N, C-alpha and C positions, 0 to 999 in steps of 0.2 A: 504494500500500500504506500502511496506517495506521502511524503511528509506533510504537505499542505492539507491533505484530506484528513490526516490524523489530527492536526492542529485545529482544523475547522470543527471536527467532531467534538473535541474536548471543549472548544470555545462555546459551541452551541449548547452542549450539555451543561456547562457551567451557567450559562444564561438561563436555561430552563429551570435548573435547580434553584438559583437565586431568586428568580422572579415568579416562579410557578407558572411560566408562560405556556401557552398551548403550542402545538406544532405549527398552526397557522400564524401565530404571532411571531414565533422564531423564524419562520420562513420569510416573513415580511421584513423583519429586522436585519437579517443577513442577506436578503436579496436572492434567495434560492427557492427551489420548489419544496412543497410540503413532503413530497416523496423523498427528496434528498435529506431533509431534516430527519424524517422517520428512519431512513436507512442508516444514517450516521449514528443516531441515538440508540437504535435497537440492535443493529447487526454489527457495525464497525466498532462501536464503543466496547462491546463485550470482549473484543480482542485487545484493544488499546488499554482500557482502564475498567476492569470488571466492577470495582467498587462504585465508581461513578455511574456506570451503566445501571446498577441496582437503584441508585438514588433517582436517576432520570426516569426509570421505569415506574417508580412509585408516583412521581408527579404526573406522568402520562396516564397512568391508570386512574388517578383521581380526576384528571381532566376528562377522560373518557366517560367516567361515571356521571359527571356533571354536565355533559354536553347538552342534554335535553333541557337544562335550565338556562343555558347561555343564549337561547333564542334563535339558533340556526334552524333552517327549514329541514324537514326530514327527507325530502327528495327534491330534485331540481325544479320541477314544475309547480311545486306547492306555493312558492312566492307569487306566482301569477294568479293563482286561485284567490289569494288574499287581496291582491291588487284590484281584482274585478268586483269584489264584494262591496267595496266602499260605495 
């Protein structure tokens, strides 16, 4: 694995642990895709820093449990249903 990828994964993980950020928020902050954030934090980090990977996993699990509270739509077309009801 290239050094910059390892550095990025650790930096993203630190940000998520410190701020309790979601994958979406981390992706926006670092200017990368949600898929890259997820892969860095779930797969790559296990090899680089297993202890940090466990901490990030805890935050991501809490965020996943709370996502229904955050107000995101359940499926892509749902927001259009709400827009036409008004």
